[in-house]
py3Dmol code that shows the C-alpha trace and the ligand (Angstrom):
import py3Dmol

protein = """\
ATOM      1  CA  MET A   1     -18.115  -4.255 -12.675  1.00  0.00           C
ATOM      2  CA  GLY A   2     -20.913  -4.212 -10.042  1.00  0.00           C
ATOM      3  CA  ARG A   3     -21.426  -7.852  -9.187  1.00  0.00           C
ATOM      4  CA  GLU A   4     -17.935  -9.158  -9.852  1.00  0.00           C
ATOM      5  CA  MET A   5     -16.164 -10.773  -6.918  1.00  0.00           C
ATOM      6  CA  PRO A   6     -13.439  -8.593  -5.369  1.00  0.00           C
ATOM      7  CA  GLY A   7     -10.731 -11.159  -6.199  1.00  0.00           C
ATOM      8  CA  ALA A   8     -11.643 -11.065  -9.889  1.00  0.00           C
ATOM      9  CA  VAL A   9     -11.513  -7.273  -9.882  1.00  0.00           C
ATOM     10  CA  ILE A  10      -8.033  -7.392  -8.321  1.00  0.00           C
ATOM     11  CA  ALA A  11      -6.834  -9.898 -10.951  1.00  0.00           C
ATOM     12  CA  ALA A  12      -8.102  -7.641 -13.736  1.00  0.00           C
ATOM     13  CA  HIS A  13      -5.489  -4.976 -12.883  1.00  0.00           C
ATOM     14  CA  GLY A  14      -1.704  -4.964 -13.326  1.00  0.00           C
ATOM     15  CA  VAL A  15      -1.036  -3.908  -9.728  1.00  0.00           C
ATOM     16  CA  GLY A  16      -3.381  -6.648  -8.500  1.00  0.00           C
ATOM     17  CA  ARG A  17      -1.727  -9.310 -10.666  1.00  0.00           C
ATOM     18  CA  ALA A  18       1.695  -8.270  -9.335  1.00  0.00           C
ATOM     19  CA  LEU A  19       0.510  -8.748  -5.756  1.00  0.00           C
ATOM     20  CA  LEU A  20      -1.148 -12.103  -6.522  1.00  0.00           C
ATOM     21  CA  ALA A  21       2.048 -13.295  -8.276  1.00  0.00           C
ATOM     22  CA  GLU A  22       4.104 -12.271  -5.247  1.00  0.00           C
ATOM     23  CA  ILE A  23       1.823 -14.266  -2.929  1.00  0.00           C
ATOM     24  CA  ARG A  24       1.800 -17.282  -5.266  1.00  0.00           C
ATOM     25  CA  ASN A  25       5.609 -17.343  -5.602  1.00  0.00           C
ATOM     26  CA  TRP A  26       6.279 -16.979  -1.898  1.00  0.00           C
ATOM     27  CA  SER A  27       3.558 -19.419  -0.855  1.00  0.00           C
ATOM     28  CA  ARG A  28       5.396 -22.009  -2.917  1.00  0.00           C
ATOM     29  CA  GLN A  29       8.743 -21.175  -1.383  1.00  0.00           C
ATOM     30  CA  THR A  30       7.653 -20.840   2.241  1.00  0.00           C
ATOM     31  CA  HIS A  31       4.761 -23.334   2.265  1.00  0.00           C
ATOM     32  CA  ARG A  32       2.715 -20.668   3.954  1.00  0.00           C
ATOM     33  CA  HIS A  33      -0.659 -20.004   2.471  1.00  0.00           C
ATOM     34  CA  VAL A  34      -3.028 -17.097   2.445  1.00  0.00           C
ATOM     35  CA  LYS A  35      -6.522 -18.110   3.386  1.00  0.00           C
ATOM     36  CA  ILE A  36      -9.416 -15.754   2.869  1.00  0.00           C
ATOM     37  CA  VAL A  37     -12.336 -16.732   5.075  1.00  0.00           C
ATOM     38  CA  PRO A  38     -15.778 -15.208   5.360  1.00  0.00           C
ATOM     39  CA  ASP A  39     -15.941 -13.356   8.664  1.00  0.00           C
ATOM     40  CA  TYR A  40     -18.804 -15.465   9.977  1.00  0.00           C
ATOM     41  CA  TYR A  41     -16.475 -18.457   9.898  1.00  0.00           C
ATOM     42  CA  ASP A  42     -14.821 -18.671  13.283  1.00  0.00           C
ATOM     43  CA  LYS A  43     -13.319 -22.145  13.374  1.00  0.00           C
ATOM     44  CA  PRO A  44      -9.718 -21.734  14.544  1.00  0.00           C
ATOM     45  CA  TYR A  45      -7.007 -22.547  12.044  1.00  0.00           C
ATOM     46  CA  GLU A  46      -3.856 -24.486  12.663  1.00  0.00           C
ATOM     47  CA  GLY A  47      -0.569 -24.116  10.889  1.00  0.00           C
ATOM     48  CA  LYS A  48       1.273 -21.436   9.032  1.00  0.00           C
ATOM     49  CA  ARG A  49      -1.297 -19.396   7.281  1.00  0.00           C
ATOM     50  CA  ALA A  50      -2.094 -15.760   6.904  1.00  0.00           C
ATOM     51  CA  ILE A  51      -5.811 -15.524   7.560  1.00  0.00           C
ATOM     52  CA  ILE A  52      -7.846 -12.704   6.092  1.00  0.00           C
ATOM     53  CA  ARG A  53     -11.305 -12.297   7.509  1.00  0.00           C
ATOM     54  CA  PHE A  54     -13.368 -10.728   4.815  1.00  0.00           C
ATOM     55  CA  SER A  55     -17.036  -9.951   4.484  1.00  0.00           C
ATOM     56  CA  PRO A  56     -17.931 -10.636   0.855  1.00  0.00           C
ATOM     57  CA  GLY A  57     -21.323  -9.009   1.185  1.00  0.00           C
ATOM     58  CA  LEU A  58     -20.167  -5.898   2.984  1.00  0.00           C
ATOM     59  CA  LYS A  59     -20.768  -2.758   1.035  1.00  0.00           C
ATOM     60  CA  TRP A  60     -17.564  -0.834   1.512  1.00  0.00           C
ATOM     61  CA  THR A  61     -18.092   2.579   0.058  1.00  0.00           C
ATOM     62  CA  SER A  62     -15.091   4.525   1.348  1.00  0.00           C
ATOM     63  CA  HIS A  63     -11.838   4.555  -0.567  1.00  0.00           C
ATOM     64  CA  GLY A  64     -12.743   2.597  -3.623  1.00  0.00           C
ATOM     65  CA  GLY A  65     -14.730  -0.554  -2.894  1.00  0.00           C
ATOM     66  CA  SER A  66     -14.413  -3.986  -1.286  1.00  0.00           C
ATOM     67  CA  ASP A  67     -11.656  -5.057  -3.724  1.00  0.00           C
ATOM     68  CA  VAL A  68      -9.483  -2.186  -2.438  1.00  0.00           C
ATOM     69  CA  ALA A  69     -10.076  -3.350   1.145  1.00  0.00           C
ATOM     70  CA  LEU A  70      -9.153  -6.898   0.128  1.00  0.00           C
ATOM     71  CA  PHE A  71      -6.061  -5.671  -1.760  1.00  0.00           C
ATOM     72  CA  HIS A  72      -4.945  -3.883   1.434  1.00  0.00           C
ATOM     73  CA  GLU A  73      -5.287  -7.090   3.458  1.00  0.00           C
ATOM     74  CA  LEU A  74      -3.461  -9.075   0.785  1.00  0.00           C
ATOM     75  CA  VAL A  75      -0.498  -6.674   1.088  1.00  0.00           C
ATOM     76  CA  HIS A  76      -0.319  -7.553   4.801  1.00  0.00           C
ATOM     77  CA  ALA A  77      -0.632 -11.255   3.975  1.00  0.00           C
ATOM     78  CA  SER A  78       2.126 -11.081   1.344  1.00  0.00           C
ATOM     79  CA  ARG A  79       4.464  -9.717   4.025  1.00  0.00           C
ATOM     80  CA  SER A  80       3.301 -12.078   6.768  1.00  0.00           C
ATOM     81  CA  ILE A  81       4.119 -15.199   4.746  1.00  0.00           C
ATOM     82  CA  ARG A  82       7.633 -13.824   4.176  1.00  0.00           C
ATOM     83  CA  SER A  83       8.039 -12.854   7.839  1.00  0.00           C
ATOM     84  CA  VAL A  84       8.813  -9.237   6.997  1.00  0.00           C
ATOM     85  CA  ARG A  85       5.701  -7.714   8.502  1.00  0.00           C
ATOM     86  CA  LEU A  86       6.298  -5.539  11.572  1.00  0.00           C
ATOM     87  CA  ASP A  87       3.695  -3.851  13.707  1.00  0.00           C
ATOM     88  CA  VAL A  88       3.242  -0.708  15.744  1.00  0.00           C
ATOM     89  CA  ARG A  89       5.491  -1.974  18.545  1.00  0.00           C
ATOM     90  CA  ASP A  90       8.344  -2.219  16.067  1.00  0.00           C
ATOM     91  CA  VAL A  91       7.914   0.678  13.663  1.00  0.00           C
ATOM     92  CA  PRO A  92       5.336   3.254  14.779  1.00  0.00           C
ATOM     93  CA  VAL A  93       4.416   5.966  12.272  1.00  0.00           C
ATOM     94  CA  ASP A  94       2.586   9.214  13.031  1.00  0.00           C
ATOM     95  CA  GLN A  95      -0.051  11.199  11.089  1.00  0.00           C
ATOM     96  CA  ASP A  96      -2.588   8.439  11.877  1.00  0.00           C
ATOM     97  CA  TYR A  97      -0.838   5.818   9.768  1.00  0.00           C
ATOM     98  CA  GLY A  98      -0.170   3.737  12.898  1.00  0.00           C
ATOM     99  CA  ASP A  99       2.810   1.718  11.767  1.00  0.00           C
ATOM    100  CA  GLN A 100       5.049   1.028   8.797  1.00  0.00           C
ATOM    101  CA  ASP A 101       3.000  -1.876   7.451  1.00  0.00           C
ATOM    102  CA  GLU A 102      -0.258   0.075   7.494  1.00  0.00           C
ATOM    103  CA  TYR A 103       1.533   2.990   5.829  1.00  0.00           C
ATOM    104  CA  LEU A 104       2.816   0.664   3.087  1.00  0.00           C
ATOM    105  CA  ALA A 105      -0.513  -1.153   2.619  1.00  0.00           C
ATOM    106  CA  ILE A 106      -2.320   2.184   2.288  1.00  0.00           C
ATOM    107  CA  VAL A 107       0.166   3.556  -0.259  1.00  0.00           C
ATOM    108  CA  LEU A 108       0.097   0.352  -2.364  1.00  0.00           C
ATOM    109  CA  ALA A 109      -3.715   0.169  -2.224  1.00  0.00           C
ATOM    110  CA  ASN A 110      -3.813   3.791  -3.388  1.00  0.00           C
ATOM    111  CA  ILE A 111      -1.574   2.875  -6.346  1.00  0.00           C
ATOM    112  CA  TYR A 112      -3.983   0.026  -7.157  1.00  0.00           C
ATOM    113  CA  LEU A 113      -6.897   2.454  -6.839  1.00  0.00           C
ATOM    114  CA  SER A 114      -5.169   4.881  -9.212  1.00  0.00           C
ATOM    115  CA  GLU A 115      -5.002   2.133 -11.848  1.00  0.00           C
ATOM    116  CA  LYS A 116      -8.613   1.118 -11.332  1.00  0.00           C
ATOM    117  CA  THR A 117      -9.926   4.672 -11.580  1.00  0.00           C
ATOM    118  CA  LYS A 118      -7.269   6.019 -13.981  1.00  0.00           C
ATOM    119  CA  GLY A 119      -6.349   8.462 -11.206  1.00  0.00           C
ATOM    120  CA  ASN A 120      -9.781   9.987 -11.111  1.00  0.00           C
ATOM    121  CA  THR A 121     -10.663   9.429  -7.466  1.00  0.00           C
ATOM    122  CA  LYS A 122     -10.085  10.457  -3.866  1.00  0.00           C
ATOM    123  CA  PHE A 123      -7.351   8.543  -2.081  1.00  0.00           C
ATOM    124  CA  ARG A 124      -7.013   7.226   1.442  1.00  0.00           C
ATOM    125  CA  PRO A 125      -4.813   9.577   3.503  1.00  0.00           C
ATOM    126  CA  ASN A 126      -4.103   7.443   6.610  1.00  0.00           C
ATOM    127  CA  HIS A 127      -5.237   4.440   8.629  1.00  0.00           C
ATOM    128  CA  LEU A 128      -8.366   6.107   9.986  1.00  0.00           C
ATOM    129  CA  SER A 129     -11.324   5.591   7.694  1.00  0.00           C
ATOM    130  CA  ALA A 130     -13.045   8.488   9.428  1.00  0.00           C
ATOM    131  CA  PRO A 131     -12.393  10.592  12.519  1.00  0.00           C
ATOM    132  CA  PRO A 132     -14.798   9.879  15.412  1.00  0.00           C
ATOM    133  CA  GLY A 133     -18.157  11.284  14.426  1.00  0.00           C
ATOM    134  CA  GLY A 134     -16.714  12.848  11.288  1.00  0.00           C
ATOM    135  CA  THR A 135     -16.822  12.308   7.581  1.00  0.00           C
ATOM    136  CA  VAL A 136     -14.531  10.032   5.580  1.00  0.00           C
ATOM    137  CA  LEU A 137     -11.063  11.506   5.147  1.00  0.00           C
ATOM    138  CA  THR A 138      -9.632  11.704   1.675  1.00  0.00           C
ATOM    139  CA  MET A 139      -6.573  12.918  -0.190  1.00  0.00           C
ATOM    140  CA  SER A 140      -6.709  14.508  -3.637  1.00  0.00           C
ATOM    141  CA  SER A 141      -4.978  12.932  -6.620  1.00  0.00           C
ATOM    142  CA  ASP A 142      -2.623  15.915  -6.643  1.00  0.00           C
ATOM    143  CA  GLU A 143      -1.615  15.270  -3.048  1.00  0.00           C
ATOM    144  CA  PHE A 144      -1.204  11.554  -3.635  1.00  0.00           C
ATOM    145  CA  SER A 145       0.923  12.004  -6.753  1.00  0.00           C
ATOM    146  CA  ASN A 146       3.335  14.167  -4.692  1.00  0.00           C
ATOM    147  CA  LEU A 147       3.401  11.908  -1.634  1.00  0.00           C
ATOM    148  CA  LEU A 148       7.069  10.960  -2.114  1.00  0.00           C
ATOM    149  CA  TYR A 149       8.009  14.537  -1.270  1.00  0.00           C
ATOM    150  CA  ASN A 150       6.536  14.006   2.194  1.00  0.00           C
ATOM    151  CA  THR A 151       3.852  16.619   1.743  1.00  0.00           C
ATOM    152  CA  GLN A 152       2.041  15.060   4.732  1.00  0.00           C
ATOM    153  CA  GLY A 153       5.051  15.600   7.020  1.00  0.00           C
ATOM    154  CA  VAL A 154       5.068  11.994   8.230  1.00  0.00           C
ATOM    155  CA  ASP A 155       7.790  11.156  10.772  1.00  0.00           C
ATOM    156  CA  MET A 156       8.860   8.220   8.607  1.00  0.00           C
ATOM    157  CA  SER A 157       9.691   9.828   5.282  1.00  0.00           C
ATOM    158  CA  PRO A 158       8.274   8.141   2.163  1.00  0.00           C
ATOM    159  CA  VAL A 159      11.908   7.683   1.094  1.00  0.00           C
ATOM    160  CA  ARG A 160      12.496   5.501   4.155  1.00  0.00           C
ATOM    161  CA  LEU A 161       9.208   3.667   3.521  1.00  0.00           C
ATOM    162  CA  MET A 162      10.195   2.898  -0.078  1.00  0.00           C
ATOM    163  CA  GLU A 163      13.733   1.886   0.892  1.00  0.00           C
ATOM    164  CA  ASN A 164      12.383  -0.482   3.559  1.00  0.00           C
ATOM    165  CA  PHE A 165       9.919  -1.921   1.035  1.00  0.00           C
ATOM    166  CA  ARG A 166      12.743  -2.371  -1.489  1.00  0.00           C
ATOM    167  CA  LEU A 167      14.958  -4.079   1.108  1.00  0.00           C
ATOM    168  CA  THR A 168      12.335  -6.416   2.534  1.00  0.00           C
ATOM    169  CA  GLN A 169      10.221  -7.307  -0.494  1.00  0.00           C
ATOM    170  CA  ARG A 170      12.329  -6.707  -3.579  1.00  0.00           C
ATOM    171  CA  SER A 171      10.350  -9.162  -5.744  1.00  0.00           C
ATOM    172  CA  LEU A 172       7.051  -7.309  -5.357  1.00  0.00           C
ATOM    173  CA  TYR A 173       8.844  -3.964  -5.533  1.00  0.00           C
ATOM    174  CA  ASP A 174      10.373  -4.962  -8.891  1.00  0.00           C
ATOM    175  CA  LEU A 175       7.064  -6.244 -10.274  1.00  0.00           C
ATOM    176  CA  LEU A 176       5.539  -2.852  -9.513  1.00  0.00           C
ATOM    177  CA  VAL A 177       8.516  -0.963 -10.991  1.00  0.00           C
ATOM    178  CA  ARG A 178       8.122  -2.904 -14.240  1.00  0.00           C
ATOM    179  CA  LEU A 179       4.468  -1.943 -14.780  1.00  0.00           C
ATOM    180  CA  PRO A 180       3.864   0.251 -17.835  1.00  0.00           C
ATOM    181  CA  LYS A 181       4.359   3.988 -17.670  1.00  0.00           C
ATOM    182  CA  ASP A 182       1.196   5.824 -16.554  1.00  0.00           C
ATOM    183  CA  ASN A 183      -0.709   2.607 -15.877  1.00  0.00           C
ATOM    184  CA  PRO A 184      -1.268   2.729 -12.923  1.00  0.00           C
ATOM    185  CA  LYS A 185      -1.594   6.450 -13.229  1.00  0.00           C
ATOM    186  CA  PHE A 186       0.252   7.161  -9.965  1.00  0.00           C
ATOM    187  CA  ASN A 187       2.875   4.444  -9.545  1.00  0.00           C
ATOM    188  CA  LEU A 188       4.864   5.811  -6.622  1.00  0.00           C
ATOM    189  CA  VAL A 189       7.103   2.728  -6.525  1.00  0.00           C
ATOM    190  CA  LYS A 190       8.179   3.231 -10.150  1.00  0.00           C
ATOM    191  CA  GLN A 191       8.478   6.973  -9.544  1.00  0.00           C
ATOM    192  CA  TYR A 192      10.727   6.285  -6.565  1.00  0.00           C
ATOM    193  CA  GLU A 193      12.936   3.737  -8.336  1.00  0.00           C
ATOM    194  CA  GLU A 194      13.449   6.015 -11.338  1.00  0.00           C
ATOM    195  CA  ARG A 195      14.565   8.906  -9.119  1.00  0.00           C
ATOM    196  CA  ARG A 196      16.013   6.878  -6.271  1.00  0.00           C
ATOM    197  CA  GLU A 197      19.514   8.329  -6.387  1.00  0.00           C
ATOM    198  CA  TRP A 198      18.076  11.800  -6.343  1.00  0.00           C
ATOM    199  CA  PHE A 199      15.683  11.047  -3.481  1.00  0.00           C
ATOM    200  CA  LEU A 200      18.446   9.502  -1.407  1.00  0.00           C
ATOM    201  CA  HIS A 201      20.658  12.557  -1.792  1.00  0.00           C
ATOM    202  CA  ALA A 202      18.113  15.339  -1.755  1.00  0.00           C
ATOM    203  CA  TRP A 203      17.912  15.767   2.016  1.00  0.00           C
ATOM    204  CA  CYS A 204      14.144  16.019   1.837  1.00  0.00           C
ATOM    205  CA  ARG A 205      12.524  17.445   4.936  1.00  0.00           C
ATOM    206  CA  PRO A 206       8.897  18.381   5.588  1.00  0.00           C
ATOM    207  CA  SER A 207      10.142  21.988   5.905  1.00  0.00           C
ATOM    208  CA  VAL A 208      12.223  21.701   2.742  1.00  0.00           C
ATOM    209  CA  PRO A 209      10.219  19.705   0.185  1.00  0.00           C
ATOM    210  CA  CYS A 210      12.435  18.040  -2.391  1.00  0.00           C
ATOM    211  CA  ASP A 211      10.486  19.443  -5.274  1.00  0.00           C
ATOM    212  CA  THR A 212      11.669  22.972  -4.513  1.00  0.00           C
ATOM    213  CA  GLY A 213      15.136  21.759  -5.479  1.00  0.00           C
ATOM    214  CA  ALA A 214      16.429  23.205  -2.216  1.00  0.00           C
ATOM    215  CA  ARG A 215      18.657  21.189   0.059  1.00  0.00           C
ATOM    216  CA  ALA A 216      18.559  21.404   3.815  1.00  0.00           C
ATOM    217  CA  ALA A 217      21.872  22.124   5.504  1.00  0.00           C
ATOM    218  CA  VAL A 218      23.618  19.003   6.732  1.00  0.00           C
ATOM    219  CA  PRO A 219      22.903  18.891  10.475  1.00  0.00           C
TER     220      PRO A 219
END
"""
ligand_1 = """\
1
ZN
Zn -4.124 -2.813 7.446
"""
view = py3Dmol.view(width=600, height=400)
view.addModel(protein, "pdb")
view.setStyle({"model": 0}, {"cartoon": {"style": "trace"}})
view.addModel(ligand_1, "xyz")
view.setStyle({"model": 1}, {"stick": {}})
view.zoomTo()
view.show()
């Protein structure tokens, strides 16, 4: 797909089309628009818009390409136009995710990446692209496919993340749940919805992963 524009690459995938449909539907309802501007364009904007500054020519090699970076920003925009986006002052999250909205954007972009690569890739593990002076951090497909069991020990459990997503953005959540089985390869939203009752009652803890079948004692 080399020379294709990132937006066209996004629209060529089911996860991407779901996100674009969400933005289209809510732009109509809220009269708020998402504007993607080249980052050399610095004229200030007026009005209710979510502005994404994007460098079309930037060669983004970590975590899947410039379309993945744009997809991530579009997740933020889709929440901004609905006024459900919160930042680090509201919902901080540890393990270098920063806050709930970065955590969600990273997980959804990883789902998109799993469709694009058929699961055959390294995933983004947090909001740092690389530690200072270090190499790019990645997460294996095995780790990503088990993320719902909080294998990273994040202080906001993935169950809470998915419940908050479901509560605040049910339309996009449902579009992702309805995508075909195994395409995207790792659809954590569908996986969560299908086992939601179980997840909500499993008392998952970092020390007691749900997949062991064990239940932590009620505190
Ligand atoms: Zn972000």
